[in-house]
N, C-alpha and C positions, 0 to 999 in steps of 0.2 A: 611807687618804689622804683629803684634802679632797674633798668631792663637787663636781665641776664639770660643768656641762651641756656635752655634746659639741657642741651647736650654738651655743654662746655666742660663738664667734669664727669669722669668715670666714677663708679661707686667707690673704688679704692681711693681715688683722689678726694672724693667727698668725705670719706671716713677719716682720711689723714687730716683734713681741715678741721673736723670735729675734734679729733684727738689733740690737735695743736692748741685748742682752747682750754684743755684740761678742766672741763666743767662737769662732765658726766660723773656722777657719784659724789660731787662736792657737797659740802655742808650747806644747810639752808641759809639763805641770806634775806634780810628784810626787804631789800629793794625789789627782788623778784616776787616776794609775797605781795607787795604793794601792787605790782603790775597785774597779777591775776585778780586782785580785789577790784581794781579799777576796770579791768576788762569785763568782769561779771556785772559790775554796777552800770557801766555805760551801755552794755548790750542787753541788760535785763535778763541775764541767764543765771541759773543756779550753779553752773559749773564753768570754770575757766582754768586753763593750764598753760604753763610754759613747758613744751616737750622737746626732747632731743632724740633723734633717730640714730641709734647706735647699733651697728652690726646686725644682731638678730633681736633687738629689743627697742622699745620706746620707753625712755626714762623721763620722769617728771622733775624738772628743776624746781617748779612751784606748782601748787594746785589748790583749788578751793572747790568744795562740794564733791570731791572724788576720793575714794579710799585707795590705798596702795601707792607704790612709788614707781611702778613700771608695768608694761604689758609686753606680750610678744609682738614683734614688729609686724608679723603677717596679719594681725588684726587691728593695726593702728591706722585710723583714718589719716593721721598726719603724714604717714608714709606716702599716701597719695598726694597730699598737699605739696610736699617738697619736690614732686616731679615737675611742677611748673613754678619755678622759683619766683617769677615776677607776677604771680596772680594769687588772688584770694580764692580759696576753695570754699564755696558755700553750698551746702546740701540742705535744701528746704525740708525734705522728709526722707530720712535714712531708710525708712521702710519701703519707699518707692524707688530706691536706687539699687540696681542689681548687684553692685559692688559690695553693698553693706547689709542687705536685707537679712542674710543668715549669719551676721557677725555675732558670735556668742558674747563678747564683752559688751558691745552696744546693747544687745538684748537684755543682758543682766542689769545694766545701768538704767534701762528704760529710755535710752537716748533716741530722740527723733530728729533733732536739728544739730548741725555742725557748721561752724565757720572758722577757718584757720588761715592765717597769713604766714608764709614761710619766713624763717630766720635765715638771712643770707649774709655771708661774710663779704668783706670788701672785694674779695677776688671773685665772688659769685657762687660760692658753694652753699647749697641749702642744707642746713644742719638740723633743723627742727621747726617749731612753729609756736606762735601764740594763738590759742584757739579758745572758743567758747562752745558750750554744749547745752542744749535745752531738752526738756522732756516732752515738748509738743512741737509739731511742725510750725515753721514760721519763716520769716526772712528779716534781714537787717535793713535798716535805713542807710542811705548813703553816708550820713554823718557817722553812724556806728561803724560802717566799713572803714571810713577814713581814720576813725579813732583806733580801731584795731591795727591798722597799718602803722599808725604813729607809735603804738605800744610795741609793735614788733621791731621797729627801728630803734626805739629806746632800749629794748632788751638786748639787741645785737650790739649797741654801743656799750652797754654795761659789760657784756662778755668780752668784747675786744679790748676794752680798757683794762680789765683785769688780766687779760692775756699779755698785754704790753707791760703791765707792772711785773708780772712773773718773768717775762723775758729780761727786763732790766735787772731784776734780782739775780737771775741765773747768770747774766753777764758779769755782775759784780762778784759772785761766788767764783767764777772761773778766773776773772782778772786777779783776784786776791791769792790764787794758788801759786806758790813759788815754783811748782813743777811746770806750770804753763809758761811762766816767765823764762825759766831755764831752758825749756824745750825750744822756745822761739829764738833764744840766743844761740844755743849750742847744738840744736838738732836732736837733743835727747827725747826719746819716745815717752809718751804719757797716755793715760787712758781715762776717758770720761765714763762714769757709770751713773745711770739714772735708776733709782728704785722708787716705785710708786705703789702705795697701798690702795687697793681698789675699794670702792663703795664706802667712803667715809660717812656719808649720810646714813647708810644702813647701820654702820657701827655706832654712830652717835645715838641712834634710836635704841640700839640694843644695850649700850654701856652707859649712856649719858655723856654729855660733853666732857665732864671732868674725868670720867673713866676712860674715855677715848684719848684725852690728852696724856693721861698716865701711861697708856699703852704706847703712844707715839714716843714719849720720852724714854721708855724702856727699850723700844726698838732702836732709837737713835743711839743709846748707849751700847747696845749689842752690836750694831753695825760698826760703831767706832772701834770696838775691840778687835775687829778684823783688820784694821789698818796698820801699816808700818809707818809710824810717825817719824822715825829717823830717816826714812826714805823721802819724806815730804808729803805723804798721803794726807788728805783732808776730806771731811764730809760735812755737809750743811743741809738742814731741812728748809725747804721753801716755806715762807710764812703762810700760816693758815691752811696748810695742806698736809697730805701724807706722802709728799714727794721729797726724796733725798738725792742730793747731787754729790757724788764723790769724784775726786781726782786722784789717780794712782800713778806711782812711778813705774818705770819699765821693768825693774828687777822683780822677778817672781810675781808679776801682776796676775798671772793665771791662778796662782795659789790664793791670792787675795780675792779674786772673783769667785772662786769656789767657796771660800769662807763666807762671803756675802750671800751667795746663793743658799748656803746651808741655813743662814739666819732667816732668809726669806721663806724657805720651806718650813722651818719651825714656826714662823709667824702664821703662815697659812693654816697649819694644823691647829694652832692654838686659838686663833681669833673666831672662827675661821674665815679669812678673806685672803685673796691672793695678794702677795707682795711681788710685783713683777719687776724684772731687771732687764735693762737694755744697756749695751756698752759699745764703745767705739774707740779705737786708738788714734792718736794724733802725733804729729811731729813738726819740725820746722817747715815753714812754707805753707802750712795749712792753718786757716783761721780757726780760732776756738769755736766760733759760731758754726762752722761747717762740721767740726767734730761732734759738737753737741747735737746738731740736727741728725747726724747719722746714728747717734745713740738713741735719740728720740724715735727715729724710724725703726730701730731694732726693738724698742719698747712697744711700738704699735704692732709689730709683727708678733710679739708675744701675746698681745691682746687678741689678735686674729686667731692665734692658735688656741687660746683659751675658750673661745666661743664655738 
């Protein structure tokens, strides 16, 4: 794997890199399910996972042989793995390692062996791992280690490709807004708002995919009712997600933001899952990308406050 310095990123920067991927809580995807199947088969283990280390939890993008969708971060072996982004963490016998001997989750699973390779962004931030777990002490062969590393690279490629697709879609949404065009020409102020429904995967498990889609359509309609269309406001949902991007005009934008927040609060009480909001204002001389990134940072701050 690419050599990355373990001290290159603060925890805050690492978390921002994970947030930017917009993968935590996302719906199941067959490609990631295939990765854990191959990892388990190649390494000969009953359990394999794609994990993401988020604030105070470890969330599973895909898993085989493991119940549940997350654990607390403080009992996650993968949290130790990401501390050395350029290395495979292999623990031959978890019972003989003082870091893990009293780990309640591992003991409940009966786990004795762990091997995990960090998922590292192009910039060098370790956001999670591809790992395998066995019920007996053992070690991997060199071929198995290399295969696990290859699967981690593939996983990261998938995540970053999806992230680029999202970025392109967001750019198109912003470019199509007449308010952005007008602001760039005349200096008129405008506001970008990001609303993101958390834990889509959990909601899909609770409501079913059709039920979830109905809820998202209802939410889209309720958010749209908050807008001033005559002012040029617009809102669009990012494909396959619970993320909504709105562009608001300058007149009474605060009132519209309050109305959007009221819809978010109602959705949280009804679903119940948080619908978090981040916003930033822009004007002439500032790129749409810069404004959107500030809104995204505001959204990350809301996630920080939630945990």
